[in-house]
PyMOL Python script that loads the backbone (N, CA, C, O; Angstrom):
from pymol import cmd

cmd.read_pdbstr("""\
ATOM      1  N   UNK A   1      78.824 103.790  51.458  1.00  0.00           N
ATOM      2  CA  UNK A   1      77.618 103.113  51.869  1.00  0.00           C
ATOM      3  C   UNK A   1      77.986 101.754  52.455  1.00  0.00           C
ATOM      4  O   UNK A   1      78.746 100.992  51.856  1.00  0.00           O
ATOM      5  N   UNK A   2      77.441 101.461  53.628  1.00  0.00           N
ATOM      6  CA  UNK A   2      77.777 100.214  54.304  1.00  0.00           C
ATOM      7  C   UNK A   2      76.677  99.191  54.069  1.00  0.00           C
ATOM      8  O   UNK A   2      75.487  99.495  54.147  1.00  0.00           O
ATOM      9  N   UNK A   3      77.101  97.994  53.783  1.00  0.00           N
ATOM     10  CA  UNK A   3      76.162  96.900  53.572  1.00  0.00           C
ATOM     11  C   UNK A   3      75.909  96.235  54.915  1.00  0.00           C
ATOM     12  O   UNK A   3      76.847  95.949  55.659  1.00  0.00           O
ATOM     13  N   UNK A   4      74.640  95.990  55.228  1.00  0.00           N
ATOM     14  CA  UNK A   4      74.301  95.326  56.485  1.00  0.00           C
ATOM     15  C   UNK A   4      74.917  93.937  56.463  1.00  0.00           C
ATOM     16  O   UNK A   4      74.757  93.179  55.506  1.00  0.00           O
ATOM     17  N   UNK A   5      75.618  93.626  57.533  1.00  0.00           N
ATOM     18  CA  UNK A   5      76.281  92.327  57.603  1.00  0.00           C
ATOM     19  C   UNK A   5      77.564  92.306  56.796  1.00  0.00           C
ATOM     20  O   UNK A   5      78.121  91.238  56.541  1.00  0.00           O
ATOM     21  N   UNK A   6      78.042  93.486  56.387  1.00  0.00           N
ATOM     22  CA  UNK A   6      79.260  93.588  55.593  1.00  0.00           C
ATOM     23  C   UNK A   6      80.499  93.344  56.434  1.00  0.00           C
ATOM     24  O   UNK A   6      80.414  92.925  57.588  1.00  0.00           O
ATOM     25  N   UNK A   7      81.654  93.614  55.833  1.00  0.00           N
ATOM     26  CA  UNK A   7      82.922  93.299  56.483  1.00  0.00           C
ATOM     27  C   UNK A   7      83.155  94.108  57.754  1.00  0.00           C
ATOM     28  O   UNK A   7      83.762  93.591  58.693  1.00  0.00           O
ATOM     29  N   UNK A   8      82.694  95.362  57.821  1.00  0.00           N
ATOM     30  CA  UNK A   8      82.913  96.138  59.041  1.00  0.00           C
ATOM     31  C   UNK A   8      82.100  95.565  60.198  1.00  0.00           C
ATOM     32  O   UNK A   8      82.536  95.631  61.347  1.00  0.00           O
ATOM     33  N   UNK A   9      80.940  95.010  59.918  1.00  0.00           N
ATOM     34  CA  UNK A   9      80.140  94.363  60.953  1.00  0.00           C
ATOM     35  C   UNK A   9      80.843  93.100  61.454  1.00  0.00           C
ATOM     36  O   UNK A   9      80.835  92.811  62.651  1.00  0.00           O
ATOM     37  N   UNK A  10      81.441  92.365  60.545  1.00  0.00           N
ATOM     38  CA  UNK A  10      82.172  91.152  60.926  1.00  0.00           C
ATOM     39  C   UNK A  10      83.393  91.530  61.765  1.00  0.00           C
ATOM     40  O   UNK A  10      83.682  90.880  62.769  1.00  0.00           O
ATOM     41  N   UNK A  11      84.106  92.577  61.355  1.00  0.00           N
ATOM     42  CA  UNK A  11      85.271  93.022  62.119  1.00  0.00           C
ATOM     43  C   UNK A  11      84.873  93.469  63.519  1.00  0.00           C
ATOM     44  O   UNK A  11      85.580  93.190  64.487  1.00  0.00           O
ATOM     45  N   UNK A  12      83.754  94.154  63.627  1.00  0.00           N
ATOM     46  CA  UNK A  12      83.268  94.606  64.930  1.00  0.00           C
ATOM     47  C   UNK A  12      82.950  93.408  65.820  1.00  0.00           C
ATOM     48  O   UNK A  12      83.291  93.405  67.003  1.00  0.00           O
ATOM     49  N   UNK A  13      82.307  92.407  65.265  1.00  0.00           N
ATOM     50  CA  UNK A  13      81.972  91.206  66.046  1.00  0.00           C
ATOM     51  C   UNK A  13      83.232  90.448  66.453  1.00  0.00           C
ATOM     52  O   UNK A  13      83.322  89.956  67.578  1.00  0.00           O
ATOM     53  N   UNK A  14      84.198  90.349  65.553  1.00  0.00           N
ATOM     54  CA  UNK A  14      85.451  89.672  65.884  1.00  0.00           C
ATOM     55  C   UNK A  14      86.207  90.423  66.976  1.00  0.00           C
ATOM     56  O   UNK A  14      86.793  89.810  67.868  1.00  0.00           O
ATOM     57  N   UNK A  15      86.190  91.741  66.900  1.00  0.00           N
ATOM     58  CA  UNK A  15      86.843  92.540  67.929  1.00  0.00           C
ATOM     59  C   UNK A  15      86.171  92.318  69.283  1.00  0.00           C
ATOM     60  O   UNK A  15      86.854  92.155  70.294  1.00  0.00           O
ATOM     61  N   UNK A  16      84.854  92.313  69.310  1.00  0.00           N
ATOM     62  CA  UNK A  16      84.121  92.053  70.556  1.00  0.00           C
ATOM     63  C   UNK A  16      84.445  90.669  71.104  1.00  0.00           C
ATOM     64  O   UNK A  16      84.642  90.508  72.308  1.00  0.00           O
ATOM     65  N   UNK A  17      84.502  89.678  70.234  1.00  0.00           N
ATOM     66  CA  UNK A  17      84.830  88.313  70.650  1.00  0.00           C
ATOM     67  C   UNK A  17      86.247  88.258  71.218  1.00  0.00           C
ATOM     68  O   UNK A  17      86.486  87.611  72.238  1.00  0.00           O
ATOM     69  N   UNK A  18      87.176  88.931  70.561  1.00  0.00           N
ATOM     70  CA  UNK A  18      88.565  88.967  71.016  1.00  0.00           C
ATOM     71  C   UNK A  18      88.668  89.608  72.400  1.00  0.00           C
ATOM     72  O   UNK A  18      89.342  89.077  73.283  1.00  0.00           O
ATOM     73  N   UNK A  19      88.005  90.738  72.588  1.00  0.00           N
ATOM     74  CA  UNK A  19      88.042  91.434  73.880  1.00  0.00           C
ATOM     75  C   UNK A  19      87.452  90.551  74.973  1.00  0.00           C
ATOM     76  O   UNK A  19      88.010  90.469  76.067  1.00  0.00           O
ATOM     77  N   UNK A  20      86.347  89.899  74.698  1.00  0.00           N
ATOM     78  CA  UNK A  20      85.728  89.003  75.685  1.00  0.00           C
ATOM     79  C   UNK A  20      86.662  87.850  76.040  1.00  0.00           C
ATOM     80  O   UNK A  20      86.783  87.488  77.210  1.00  0.00           O
ATOM     81  N   UNK A  21      87.322  87.273  75.039  1.00  0.00           N
ATOM     82  CA  UNK A  21      88.241  86.161  75.283  1.00  0.00           C
ATOM     83  C   UNK A  21      89.419  86.606  76.143  1.00  0.00           C
ATOM     84  O   UNK A  21      89.814  85.895  77.068  1.00  0.00           O
ATOM     85  N   UNK A  22      89.978  87.769  75.849  1.00  0.00           N
ATOM     86  CA  UNK A  22      91.107  88.283  76.628  1.00  0.00           C
ATOM     87  C   UNK A  22      90.684  88.535  78.072  1.00  0.00           C
ATOM     88  O   UNK A  22      91.416  88.187  78.998  1.00  0.00           O
ATOM     89  N   UNK A  23      89.528  89.127  78.272  1.00  0.00           N
ATOM     90  CA  UNK A  23      89.038  89.385  79.627  1.00  0.00           C
ATOM     91  C   UNK A  23      88.787  88.093  80.389  1.00  0.00           C
ATOM     92  O   UNK A  23      89.114  87.998  81.571  1.00  0.00           O
ATOM     93  N   UNK A  24      88.214  87.106  79.730  1.00  0.00           N
ATOM     94  CA  UNK A  24      87.936  85.825  80.376  1.00  0.00           C
ATOM     95  C   UNK A  24      89.226  85.127  80.776  1.00  0.00           C
ATOM     96  O   UNK A  24      89.333  84.610  81.888  1.00  0.00           O
ATOM     97  N   UNK A  25      90.194  85.107  79.890  1.00  0.00           N
ATOM     98  CA  UNK A  25      91.478  84.471  80.197  1.00  0.00           C
ATOM     99  C   UNK A  25      92.187  85.233  81.318  1.00  0.00           C
ATOM    100  O   UNK A  25      92.742  84.623  82.232  1.00  0.00           O
ATOM    101  N   UNK A  26      92.167  86.549  81.247  1.00  0.00           N
ATOM    102  CA  UNK A  26      92.784  87.359  82.291  1.00  0.00           C
ATOM    103  C   UNK A  26      92.145  87.124  83.646  1.00  0.00           C
ATOM    104  O   UNK A  26      92.844  87.026  84.654  1.00  0.00           O
ATOM    105  N   UNK A  27      90.832  87.032  83.680  1.00  0.00           N
ATOM    106  CA  UNK A  27      90.129  86.767  84.930  1.00  0.00           C
ATOM    107  C   UNK A  27      90.504  85.401  85.481  1.00  0.00           C
ATOM    108  O   UNK A  27      90.662  85.243  86.692  1.00  0.00           O
ATOM    109  N   UNK A  28      90.648  84.418  84.609  1.00  0.00           N
ATOM    110  CA  UNK A  28      91.016  83.070  85.043  1.00  0.00           C
ATOM    111  C   UNK A  28      92.375  83.077  85.729  1.00  0.00           C
ATOM    112  O   UNK A  28      92.544  82.442  86.770  1.00  0.00           O
ATOM    113  N   UNK A  29      93.349  83.791  85.158  1.00  0.00           N
ATOM    114  CA  UNK A  29      94.669  83.867  85.777  1.00  0.00           C
ATOM    115  C   UNK A  29      94.611  84.638  87.082  1.00  0.00           C
ATOM    116  O   UNK A  29      95.286  84.271  88.044  1.00  0.00           O
ATOM    117  N   UNK A  30      93.818  85.700  87.134  1.00  0.00           N
ATOM    118  CA  UNK A  30      93.674  86.484  88.353  1.00  0.00           C
ATOM    119  C   UNK A  30      93.058  85.631  89.449  1.00  0.00           C
ATOM    120  O   UNK A  30      93.515  85.664  90.592  1.00  0.00           O
ATOM    121  N   UNK A  31      92.032  84.873  89.114  1.00  0.00           N
ATOM    122  CA  UNK A  31      91.368  84.004  90.073  1.00  0.00           C
ATOM    123  C   UNK A  31      92.326  82.933  90.562  1.00  0.00           C
ATOM    124  O   UNK A  31      92.347  82.616  91.751  1.00  0.00           O
ATOM    125  N   UNK A  32      93.116  82.373  89.662  1.00  0.00           N
ATOM    126  CA  UNK A  32      94.081  81.354  90.043  1.00  0.00           C
ATOM    127  C   UNK A  32      95.126  81.940  90.975  1.00  0.00           C
ATOM    128  O   UNK A  32      95.520  81.300  91.950  1.00  0.00           O
ATOM    129  N   UNK A  33      95.574  83.141  90.683  1.00  0.00           N
ATOM    130  CA  UNK A  33      96.575  83.785  91.526  1.00  0.00           C
ATOM    131  C   UNK A  33      96.028  84.031  92.927  1.00  0.00           C
ATOM    132  O   UNK A  33      96.756  83.876  93.908  1.00  0.00           O
ATOM    133  N   UNK A  34      94.765  84.409  93.035  1.00  0.00           N
ATOM    134  CA  UNK A  34      94.174  84.637  94.347  1.00  0.00           C
ATOM    135  C   UNK A  34      93.993  83.344  95.120  1.00  0.00           C
ATOM    136  O   UNK A  34      94.069  83.344  96.349  1.00  0.00           O
ATOM    137  N   UNK A  35      93.753  82.236  94.416  1.00  0.00           N
ATOM    138  CA  UNK A  35      93.488  80.986  95.105  1.00  0.00           C
ATOM    139  C   UNK A  35      94.769  80.307  95.572  1.00  0.00           C
ATOM    140  O   UNK A  35      94.712  79.426  96.430  1.00  0.00           O
ATOM    141  N   UNK A  36      95.927  80.693  95.030  1.00  0.00           N
ATOM    142  CA  UNK A  36      97.184  80.123  95.464  1.00  0.00           C
ATOM    143  C   UNK A  36      97.658  80.890  96.685  1.00  0.00           C
ATOM    144  O   UNK A  36      97.996  82.070  96.594  1.00  0.00           O
ATOM    145  N   UNK A  37      97.681  80.218  97.827  1.00  0.00           N
ATOM    146  CA  UNK A  37      98.093  80.928  99.025  1.00  0.00           C
ATOM    147  C   UNK A  37      98.668  79.965 100.045  1.00  0.00           C
ATOM    148  O   UNK A  37      98.503  78.749  99.950  1.00  0.00           O
ATOM    149  N   UNK A  38      99.334  80.532 101.004  1.00  0.00           N
ATOM    150  CA  UNK A  38      99.933  79.743 102.070  1.00  0.00           C
ATOM    151  C   UNK A  38      98.887  79.357 103.102  1.00  0.00           C
ATOM    152  O   UNK A  38      97.944  80.109 103.348  1.00  0.00           O
ATOM    153  N   UNK A  39      99.053  78.188 103.704  1.00  0.00           N
ATOM    154  CA  UNK A  39      98.194  77.844 104.843  1.00  0.00           C
ATOM    155  C   UNK A  39      98.434  78.843 105.988  1.00  0.00           C
ATOM    156  O   UNK A  39      99.534  79.373 106.141  1.00  0.00           O
ATOM    157  N   UNK A  40      97.405  79.083 106.770  1.00  0.00           N
ATOM    158  CA  UNK A  40      97.491  80.050 107.873  1.00  0.00           C
ATOM    159  C   UNK A  40      98.643  79.745 108.827  1.00  0.00           C
ATOM    160  O   UNK A  40      99.293  80.663 109.326  1.00  0.00           O
ATOM    161  N   UNK A  41      98.897  78.466 109.084  1.00  0.00           N
ATOM    162  CA  UNK A  41      99.961  78.095 110.018  1.00  0.00           C
ATOM    163  C   UNK A  41     101.328  78.557 109.502  1.00  0.00           C
ATOM    164  O   UNK A  41     102.191  78.920 110.302  1.00  0.00           O
ATOM    165  N   UNK A  42     101.538  78.550 108.190  1.00  0.00           N
ATOM    166  CA  UNK A  42     102.807  79.022 107.636  1.00  0.00           C
ATOM    167  C   UNK A  42     102.903  80.544 107.703  1.00  0.00           C
ATOM    168  O   UNK A  42     103.980  81.089 107.942  1.00  0.00           O
ATOM    169  N   UNK A  43     101.790  81.226 107.494  1.00  0.00           N
ATOM    170  CA  UNK A  43     101.786  82.691 107.611  1.00  0.00           C
ATOM    171  C   UNK A  43     102.088  83.088 109.056  1.00  0.00           C
ATOM    172  O   UNK A  43     102.852  84.022 109.300  1.00  0.00           O
ATOM    173  N   UNK A  44     101.487  82.378 110.010  1.00  0.00           N
ATOM    174  CA  UNK A  44     101.750  82.655 111.425  1.00  0.00           C
ATOM    175  C   UNK A  44     103.215  82.410 111.766  1.00  0.00           C
ATOM    176  O   UNK A  44     103.819  83.187 112.506  1.00  0.00           O
ATOM    177  N   UNK A  45     103.790  81.336 111.232  1.00  0.00           N
ATOM    178  CA  UNK A  45     105.205  81.041 111.481  1.00  0.00           C
ATOM    179  C   UNK A  45     106.094  82.140 110.901  1.00  0.00           C
ATOM    180  O   UNK A  45     107.047  82.572 111.550  1.00  0.00           O
ATOM    181  N   UNK A  46     105.792  82.590 109.692  1.00  0.00           N
ATOM    182  CA  UNK A  46     106.572  83.673 109.084  1.00  0.00           C
ATOM    183  C   UNK A  46     106.466  84.961 109.897  1.00  0.00           C
ATOM    184  O   UNK A  46     107.448  85.687 110.051  1.00  0.00           O
ATOM    185  N   UNK A  47     105.282  85.237 110.409  1.00  0.00           N
ATOM    186  CA  UNK A  47     105.075  86.431 111.233  1.00  0.00           C
ATOM    187  C   UNK A  47     105.927  86.361 112.495  1.00  0.00           C
ATOM    188  O   UNK A  47     106.543  87.353 112.884  1.00  0.00           O
ATOM    189  N   UNK A  48     105.966  85.195 113.136  1.00  0.00           N
ATOM    190  CA  UNK A  48     106.783  85.014 114.339  1.00  0.00           C
ATOM    191  C   UNK A  48     108.270  85.127 114.019  1.00  0.00           C
ATOM    192  O   UNK A  48     109.023  85.730 114.783  1.00  0.00           O
ATOM    193  N   UNK A  49     108.695  84.558 112.904  1.00  0.00           N
ATOM    194  CA  UNK A  49     110.100  84.666 112.487  1.00  0.00           C
ATOM    195  C   UNK A  49     110.459  86.131 112.261  1.00  0.00           C
ATOM    196  O   UNK A  49     111.521  86.586 112.685  1.00  0.00           O
ATOM    197  N   UNK A  50     109.574  86.866 111.594  1.00  0.00           N
ATOM    198  CA  UNK A  50     109.822  88.287 111.333  1.00  0.00           C
ATOM    199  C   UNK A  50     109.946  89.071 112.639  1.00  0.00           C
ATOM    200  O   UNK A  50     110.821  89.926 112.772  1.00  0.00           O
ATOM    201  N   UNK A  51     109.065  88.777 113.607  1.00  0.00           N
ATOM    202  CA  UNK A  51     109.125  89.458 114.905  1.00  0.00           C
ATOM    203  C   UNK A  51     110.433  89.146 115.617  1.00  0.00           C
ATOM    204  O   UNK A  51     111.089  90.042 116.149  1.00  0.00           O
ATOM    205  N   UNK A  52     110.811  87.867 115.626  1.00  0.00           N
ATOM    206  CA  UNK A  52     112.028  87.448 116.312  1.00  0.00           C
ATOM    207  C   UNK A  52     113.266  88.106 115.712  1.00  0.00           C
ATOM    208  O   UNK A  52     114.180  88.500 116.436  1.00  0.00           O
ATOM    209  N   UNK A  53     113.290  88.221 114.394  1.00  0.00           N
ATOM    210  CA  UNK A  53     114.445  88.813 113.710  1.00  0.00           C
ATOM    211  C   UNK A  53     114.389  90.333 113.650  1.00  0.00           C
ATOM    212  O   UNK A  53     115.349  90.979 113.229  1.00  0.00           O
ATOM    213  N   UNK A  54     113.259  90.904 114.073  1.00  0.00           N
ATOM    214  CA  UNK A  54     113.090  92.353 113.988  1.00  0.00           C
ATOM    215  C   UNK A  54     112.934  92.827 112.552  1.00  0.00           C
ATOM    216  O   UNK A  54     113.270  93.964 112.220  1.00  0.00           O
ATOM    217  N   UNK A  55     112.424  91.952 111.713  1.00  0.00           N
ATOM    218  CA  UNK A  55     112.270  92.255 110.283  1.00  0.00           C
ATOM    219  C   UNK A  55     111.134  93.251 110.097  1.00  0.00           C
ATOM    220  O   UNK A  55     110.012  93.020 110.548  1.00  0.00           O
ATOM    221  N   UNK A  56     111.435  94.362 109.429  1.00  0.00           N
ATOM    222  CA  UNK A  56     110.431  95.374 109.132  1.00  0.00           C
ATOM    223  C   UNK A  56     109.892  95.145 107.723  1.00  0.00           C
ATOM    224  O   UNK A  56     110.628  94.701 106.842  1.00  0.00           O
ATOM    225  N   UNK A  57     108.639  95.440 107.511  1.00  0.00           N
ATOM    226  CA  UNK A  57     108.061  95.369 106.167  1.00  0.00           C
ATOM    227  C   UNK A  57     107.415  94.043 105.815  1.00  0.00           C
ATOM    228  O   UNK A  57     106.894  93.881 104.711  1.00  0.00           O
ATOM    229  N   UNK A  58     107.441  93.106 106.727  1.00  0.00           N
ATOM    230  CA  UNK A  58     106.774  91.834 106.451  1.00  0.00           C
ATOM    231  C   UNK A  58     105.399  91.838 107.114  1.00  0.00           C
ATOM    232  O   UNK A  58     105.178  91.118 108.088  1.00  0.00           O
ATOM    233  N   UNK A  59     104.492  92.629 106.602  1.00  0.00           N
ATOM    234  CA  UNK A  59     103.120  92.700 107.106  1.00  0.00           C
ATOM    235  C   UNK A  59     102.258  91.823 106.208  1.00  0.00           C
ATOM    236  O   UNK A  59     101.765  92.276 105.175  1.00  0.00           O
ATOM    237  N   UNK A  60     102.080  90.582 106.601  1.00  0.00           N
ATOM    238  CA  UNK A  60     101.407  89.613 105.743  1.00  0.00           C
ATOM    239  C   UNK A  60      99.901  89.795 105.691  1.00  0.00           C
ATOM    240  O   UNK A  60      99.217  89.092 104.946  1.00  0.00           O
ATOM    241  N   UNK A  61      99.372  90.735 106.478  1.00  0.00           N
ATOM    242  CA  UNK A  61      97.963  91.088 106.323  1.00  0.00           C
ATOM    243  C   UNK A  61      97.776  91.910 105.050  1.00  0.00           C
ATOM    244  O   UNK A  61      96.689  91.943 104.473  1.00  0.00           O
ATOM    245  N   UNK A  62      98.860  92.579 104.617  1.00  0.00           N
ATOM    246  CA  UNK A  62      98.798  93.423 103.426  1.00  0.00           C
ATOM    247  C   UNK A  62      99.573  92.837 102.255  1.00  0.00           C
ATOM    248  O   UNK A  62      99.266  93.134 101.100  1.00  0.00           O
ATOM    249  N   UNK A  63     100.568  92.013 102.535  1.00  0.00           N
ATOM    250  CA  UNK A  63     101.445  91.477 101.497  1.00  0.00           C
ATOM    251  C   UNK A  63     101.227  89.986 101.305  1.00  0.00           C
ATOM    252  O   UNK A  63     100.889  89.269 102.246  1.00  0.00           O
ATOM    253  N   UNK A  64     101.423  89.535 100.087  1.00  0.00           N
ATOM    254  CA  UNK A  64     101.438  88.102  99.807  1.00  0.00           C
ATOM    255  C   UNK A  64     102.810  87.590 100.221  1.00  0.00           C
ATOM    256  O   UNK A  64     103.814  88.015  99.649  1.00  0.00           O
ATOM    257  N   UNK A  65     102.885  86.691 101.194  1.00  0.00           N
ATOM    258  CA  UNK A  65     104.191  86.204 101.639  1.00  0.00           C
ATOM    259  C   UNK A  65     105.038  85.639 100.495  1.00  0.00           C
ATOM    260  O   UNK A  65     106.261  85.782 100.497  1.00  0.00           O
ATOM    261  N   UNK A  66     104.398  85.010  99.539  1.00  0.00           N
ATOM    262  CA  UNK A  66     105.132  84.400  98.429  1.00  0.00           C
ATOM    263  C   UNK A  66     105.674  85.436  97.451  1.00  0.00           C
ATOM    264  O   UNK A  66     106.523  85.112  96.620  1.00  0.00           O
ATOM    265  N   UNK A  67     105.200  86.666  97.536  1.00  0.00           N
ATOM    266  CA  UNK A  67     105.693  87.736  96.669  1.00  0.00           C
ATOM    267  C   UNK A  67     106.675  88.634  97.416  1.00  0.00           C
ATOM    268  O   UNK A  67     107.108  89.661  96.893  1.00  0.00           O
ATOM    269  N   UNK A  68     107.022  88.246  98.634  1.00  0.00           N
ATOM    270  CA  UNK A  68     107.914  89.033  99.472  1.00  0.00           C
ATOM    271  C   UNK A  68     109.362  88.654  99.198  1.00  0.00           C
ATOM    272  O   UNK A  68     109.695  87.473  99.095  1.00  0.00           O
ATOM    273  N   UNK A  69     110.211  89.656  99.083  1.00  0.00           N
ATOM    274  CA  UNK A  69     111.636  89.412  98.850  1.00  0.00           C
ATOM    275  C   UNK A  69     112.206  88.594 100.005  1.00  0.00           C
ATOM    276  O   UNK A  69     111.991  88.912 101.174  1.00  0.00           O
ATOM    277  N   UNK A  70     112.922  87.554  99.664  1.00  0.00           N
ATOM    278  CA  UNK A  70     113.549  86.711 100.673  1.00  0.00           C
ATOM    279  C   UNK A  70     112.755  85.466 101.003  1.00  0.00           C
ATOM    280  O   UNK A  70     113.228  84.614 101.755  1.00  0.00           O
ATOM    281  N   UNK A  71     111.563  85.344 100.458  1.00  0.00           N
ATOM    282  CA  UNK A  71     110.740  84.152 100.689  1.00  0.00           C
ATOM    283  C   UNK A  71     110.409  83.539  99.335  1.00  0.00           C
ATOM    284  O   UNK A  71     109.856  84.206  98.460  1.00  0.00           O
ATOM    285  N   UNK A  72     110.751  82.270  99.170  1.00  0.00           N
ATOM    286  CA  UNK A  72     110.422  81.558  97.932  1.00  0.00           C
ATOM    287  C   UNK A  72     109.393  80.485  98.238  1.00  0.00           C
ATOM    288  O   UNK A  72     109.533  79.729  99.199  1.00  0.00           O
ATOM    289  N   UNK A  73     108.369  80.428  97.422  1.00  0.00           N
ATOM    290  CA  UNK A  73     107.284  79.469  97.617  1.00  0.00           C
ATOM    291  C   UNK A  73     107.135  78.582  96.393  1.00  0.00           C
ATOM    292  O   UNK A  73     107.528  78.941  95.283  1.00  0.00           O
ATOM    293  N   UNK A  74     106.565  77.435  96.626  1.00  0.00           N
ATOM    294  CA  UNK A  74     106.148  76.556  95.539  1.00  0.00           C
ATOM    295  C   UNK A  74     104.636  76.428  95.653  1.00  0.00           C
ATOM    296  O   UNK A  74     104.108  76.115  96.720  1.00  0.00           O
ATOM    297  N   UNK A  75     103.950  76.673  94.548  1.00  0.00           N
ATOM    298  CA  UNK A  75     102.485  76.614  94.541  1.00  0.00           C
ATOM    299  C   UNK A  75     102.004  75.435  93.702  1.00  0.00           C
ATOM    300  O   UNK A  75     101.045  75.553  92.940  1.00  0.00           O
ATOM    301  N   UNK A  76     102.672  74.310  93.849  1.00  0.00           N
ATOM    302  CA  UNK A  76     102.349  73.131  93.044  1.00  0.00           C
ATOM    303  C   UNK A  76     101.603  72.077  93.844  1.00  0.00           C
ATOM    304  O   UNK A  76     101.493  70.935  93.398  1.00  0.00           O
ATOM    305  N   UNK A  77     101.096  72.424  94.994  1.00  0.00           N
ATOM    306  CA  UNK A  77     100.417  71.468  95.857  1.00  0.00           C
ATOM    307  C   UNK A  77      98.905  71.537  95.669  1.00  0.00           C
ATOM    308  O   UNK A  77      98.360  72.593  95.347  1.00  0.00           O
ATOM    309  N   UNK A  78      98.246  70.428  95.869  1.00  0.00           N
ATOM    310  CA  UNK A  78      96.780  70.336  95.798  1.00  0.00           C
ATOM    311  C   UNK A  78      96.240  70.952  94.516  1.00  0.00           C
ATOM    312  O   UNK A  78      95.373  71.826  94.546  1.00  0.00           O
ATOM    313  N   UNK A  79      96.764  70.484  93.396  1.00  0.00           N
ATOM    314  CA  UNK A  79      96.277  70.980  92.107  1.00  0.00           C
ATOM    315  C   UNK A  79      96.620  72.436  91.862  1.00  0.00           C
ATOM    316  O   UNK A  79      95.841  73.169  91.254  1.00  0.00           O
ATOM    317  N   UNK A  80      97.786  72.856  92.334  1.00  0.00           N
ATOM    318  CA  UNK A  80      98.266  74.232  92.155  1.00  0.00           C
ATOM    319  C   UNK A  80      97.407  75.269  92.871  1.00  0.00           C
ATOM    320  O   UNK A  80      97.327  76.413  92.423  1.00  0.00           O
ATOM    321  N   UNK A  81      96.770  74.895  93.964  1.00  0.00           N
ATOM    322  CA  UNK A  81      95.938  75.845  94.711  1.00  0.00           C
ATOM    323  C   UNK A  81      96.505  76.161  96.084  1.00  0.00           C
ATOM    324  O   UNK A  81      96.014  77.066  96.759  1.00  0.00           O
ATOM    325  N   UNK A  82      97.535  75.428  96.512  1.00  0.00           N
ATOM    326  CA  UNK A  82      98.138  75.651  97.824  1.00  0.00           C
ATOM    327  C   UNK A  82      99.632  75.879  97.638  1.00  0.00           C
ATOM    328  O   UNK A  82     100.296  75.162  96.890  1.00  0.00           O
ATOM    329  N   UNK A  83     100.146  76.885  98.328  1.00  0.00           N
ATOM    330  CA  UNK A  83     101.576  77.190  98.288  1.00  0.00           C
ATOM    331  C   UNK A  83     102.211  76.792  99.615  1.00  0.00           C
ATOM    332  O   UNK A  83     101.546  76.733 100.649  1.00  0.00           O
ATOM    333  N   UNK A  84     103.512  76.522  99.563  1.00  0.00           N
ATOM    334  CA  UNK A  84     104.298  76.279 100.773  1.00  0.00           C
ATOM    335  C   UNK A  84     105.631  76.990 100.618  1.00  0.00           C
ATOM    336  O   UNK A  84     106.184  77.065  99.520  1.00  0.00           O
ATOM    337  N   UNK A  85     106.146  77.515 101.734  1.00  0.00           N
ATOM    338  CA  UNK A  85     107.462  78.138 101.727  1.00  0.00           C
ATOM    339  C   UNK A  85     108.488  77.035 101.522  1.00  0.00           C
ATOM    340  O   UNK A  85     108.467  76.015 102.211  1.00  0.00           O
ATOM    341  N   UNK A  86     109.387  77.249 100.567  1.00  0.00           N
ATOM    342  CA  UNK A  86     110.420  76.241 100.314  1.00  0.00           C
ATOM    343  C   UNK A  86     111.821  76.777 100.592  1.00  0.00           C
ATOM    344  O   UNK A  86     112.778  76.007 100.679  1.00  0.00           O
ATOM    345  N   UNK A  87     111.941  78.107 100.732  1.00  0.00           N
ATOM    346  CA  UNK A  87     113.261  78.684 100.965  1.00  0.00           C
ATOM    347  C   UNK A  87     113.118  80.093 101.525  1.00  0.00           C
ATOM    348  O   UNK A  87     112.215  80.843 101.154  1.00  0.00           O
ATOM    349  N   UNK A  88     114.041  80.433 102.434  1.00  0.00           N
ATOM    350  CA  UNK A  88     114.090  81.797 102.981  1.00  0.00           C
ATOM    351  C   UNK A  88     115.513  82.292 102.913  1.00  0.00           C
ATOM    352  O   UNK A  88     115.795  83.419 103.320  1.00  0.00           O
TER     353      UNK A  88
END
""", "prot")
cmd.dss("prot")
cmd.show_as("cartoon", "prot")
cmd.util.cbc("prot")
cmd.orient("prot")
């Protein structure tokens, strides 16, 4: 027999609170990751470099340039919302 407001009810509420907290934190990191990006002028420069070198697979319309092998970025500019290429 379960008592209303008993321990299983408390566990259920704690589990719901935990799930909500995890989702909220996860969304915050996802949103932050989406907001960190290269300025358009740097993406255009990378695209031109790729064309000049005949580099295949650098389609920055589909790929995040900062997640591309061979390109290193720093996303510490403007309150961690802007990235810049720092090494190729």
